[in-house]
N, CA, C and O atoms as a DFTB+ gen file, in Angstrom:
172 C
 N C O
     1  1     -13.980     -26.310      -6.931
     2  2     -14.668     -25.150      -6.419
     3  2     -13.631     -24.265      -5.718
     4  3     -12.771     -24.764      -4.991
     5  1     -13.719     -22.959      -5.940
     6  2     -12.818     -22.012      -5.308
     7  2     -13.591     -21.103      -4.377
     8  3     -14.723     -20.708      -4.655
     9  1     -12.956     -20.784      -3.274
    10  2     -13.506     -19.829      -2.327
    11  2     -12.514     -18.682      -2.210
    12  3     -11.303     -18.900      -2.174
    13  1     -13.015     -17.494      -2.153
    14  2     -12.164     -16.315      -2.019
    15  2     -12.498     -15.610      -0.720
    16  3     -13.659     -15.314      -0.436
    17  1     -11.472     -15.347       0.058
    18  2     -11.622     -14.603       1.295
    19  2     -10.665     -13.431       1.227
    20  3      -9.449     -13.616       1.286
    21  1     -11.187     -12.256       1.107
    22  2     -10.364     -11.054       1.041
    23  2     -10.317     -10.453       2.443
    24  3     -11.005      -9.476       2.742
    25  1      -9.488     -11.059       3.298
    26  2      -9.461     -10.621       4.677
    27  2      -8.108     -10.893       5.304
    28  3      -7.305     -11.665       4.779
    29  1      -7.870     -10.252       6.424
    30  2      -6.657     -10.487       7.192
    31  2      -6.813     -11.805       7.946
    32  3      -7.886     -12.105       8.470
    33  1      -5.747     -12.581       7.996
    34  2      -5.805     -13.834       8.741
    35  2      -4.672     -13.884       9.755
    36  3      -3.629     -13.253       9.577
    37  1      -4.892     -14.631      10.802
    38  2      -3.889     -14.770      11.852
    39  2      -2.931     -15.912      11.533
    40  3      -3.136     -16.673      10.587
    41  1      -1.897     -16.012      12.332
    42  2      -0.924     -17.096      12.185
    43  2      -1.632     -18.447      12.250
    44  3      -2.645     -18.602      12.932
    45  1      -1.093     -19.396      11.543
    46  2      -1.537     -20.798      11.533
    47  2      -2.820     -21.051      10.746
    48  3      -3.136     -22.212      10.486
    49  1      -3.566     -20.037      10.358
    50  2      -4.786     -20.260       9.592
    51  2      -4.443     -20.912       8.250
    52  3      -5.096     -21.868       7.833
    53  1      -3.427     -20.395       7.587
    54  2      -3.028     -20.925       6.292
    55  2      -2.560     -22.368       6.443
    56  3      -2.926     -23.226       5.641
    57  1      -1.759     -22.638       7.459
    58  2      -1.298     -24.002       7.717
    59  2      -2.449     -24.948       7.982
    60  3      -2.435     -26.084       7.508
    61  1      -3.448     -24.502       8.730
    62  2      -4.626     -25.335       9.002
    63  2      -5.380     -25.658       7.723
    64  3      -5.828     -26.790       7.541
    65  1      -5.525     -24.700       6.849
    66  2      -6.220     -24.914       5.578
    67  2      -5.455     -25.933       4.735
    68  3      -6.048     -26.852       4.170
    69  1      -4.125     -25.761       4.655
    70  2      -3.314     -26.661       3.836
    71  2      -3.262     -28.067       4.427
    72  3      -3.202     -29.038       3.672
    73  1      -3.282     -28.205       5.737
    74  2      -3.288     -29.537       6.369
    75  2      -4.547     -30.319       6.024
    76  3      -4.543     -31.550       6.017
    77  1      -5.608     -29.605       5.743
    78  2      -6.864     -30.265       5.357
    79  2      -6.855     -30.677       3.895
    80  3      -7.833     -31.237       3.399
    81  1      -5.743     -30.398       3.196
    82  2      -5.615     -30.810       1.803
    83  2      -6.059     -29.768       0.796
    84  3      -6.137     -30.060      -0.397
    85  1      -6.350     -28.570       1.244
    86  2      -6.783     -27.505       0.345
    87  2      -5.573     -26.689      -0.111
    88  3      -4.561     -26.610       0.585
    89  1      -5.697     -26.100      -1.261
    90  2      -4.645     -25.231      -1.781
    91  2      -4.972     -23.809      -1.358
    92  3      -6.115     -23.364      -1.465
    93  1      -3.977     -23.116      -0.886
    94  2      -4.185     -21.779      -0.353
    95  2      -3.237     -20.806      -1.042
    96  3      -2.026     -21.025      -1.061
    97  1      -3.779     -19.741      -1.602
    98  2      -2.958     -18.672      -2.168
    99  2      -3.090     -17.455      -1.268
   100  3      -4.191     -17.094      -0.852
   101  1      -1.967     -16.829      -0.973
   102  2      -1.984     -15.666      -0.099
   103  2      -0.788     -14.793      -0.415
   104  3       0.123     -15.199      -1.138
   105  1      -0.802     -13.598       0.131
   106  2       0.358     -12.724       0.016
   107  2       0.481     -11.926       1.291
   108  3      -0.510     -11.634       1.961
   109  1       1.706     -11.578       1.616
   110  2       1.969     -10.765       2.791
   111  2       1.883      -9.297       2.381
   112  3       2.421      -8.898       1.348
   113  1       1.214      -8.516       3.187
   114  2       1.042      -7.101       2.905
   115  2       2.243      -6.309       3.398
   116  3       2.911      -6.690       4.359
   117  1       2.497      -5.210       2.725
   118  2       3.514      -4.282       3.218
   119  2       2.967      -3.647       4.497
   120  3       1.779      -3.767       4.796
   121  1       3.818      -2.987       5.230
   122  2       3.362      -2.339       6.470
   123  2       2.239      -1.344       6.203
   124  3       1.274      -1.270       6.963
   125  1       2.369      -0.581       5.121
   126  2       1.334       0.415       4.792
   127  2       0.029      -0.267       4.384
   128  3      -1.045       0.150       4.818
   129  1       0.108      -1.299       3.563
   130  2      -1.098      -2.032       3.160
   131  2      -1.778      -2.654       4.381
   132  3      -3.001      -2.606       4.515
   133  1      -0.974      -3.234       5.262
   134  2      -1.517      -3.851       6.471
   135  2      -2.261      -2.821       7.310
   136  3      -3.354      -3.090       7.809
   137  1      -1.674      -1.653       7.464
   138  2      -2.305      -0.600       8.259
   139  2      -3.633      -0.164       7.644
   140  3      -4.614       0.043       8.359
   141  1      -3.662      -0.027       6.324
   142  2      -4.892       0.366       5.642
   143  2      -5.981      -0.694       5.828
   144  3      -7.132      -0.363       6.111
   145  1      -5.613      -1.964       5.671
   146  2      -6.594      -3.041       5.820
   147  2      -7.070      -3.169       7.259
   148  3      -8.245      -3.443       7.500
   149  1      -6.179      -2.975       8.206
   150  2      -6.561      -3.022       9.605
   151  2      -7.515      -1.875       9.945
   152  3      -8.483      -2.068      10.679
   153  1      -7.244      -0.700       9.418
   154  2      -8.157       0.431       9.628
   155  2      -9.540       0.121       9.082
   156  3     -10.543       0.422       9.729
   157  1      -9.608      -0.483       7.886
   158  2     -10.903      -0.844       7.300
   159  2     -11.635      -1.849       8.175
   160  3     -12.846      -1.749       8.372
   161  1     -10.892      -2.818       8.699
   162  2     -11.500      -3.859       9.528
   163  2     -12.055      -3.265      10.825
   164  3     -13.123      -3.667      11.288
   165  1     -11.337      -2.319      11.400
   166  2     -11.770      -1.751      12.678
   167  2     -12.911      -0.770      12.527
   168  3     -13.631      -0.515      13.492
   169  1     -13.097      -0.207      11.327
   170  2     -14.222       0.717      11.120
   171  2     -15.373      -0.059      10.653
   172  3     -16.440       0.504      10.411
């Protein structure tokens, strides 16, 4: 079963998921992408 979370995550969240034995795929956003996603989250 796969779960998809299209959201910003804080430090250690990925490590916590992987420690539980789950596989985690993620990517780091560029500064501009991060700003756009943060704006969406705050609105």
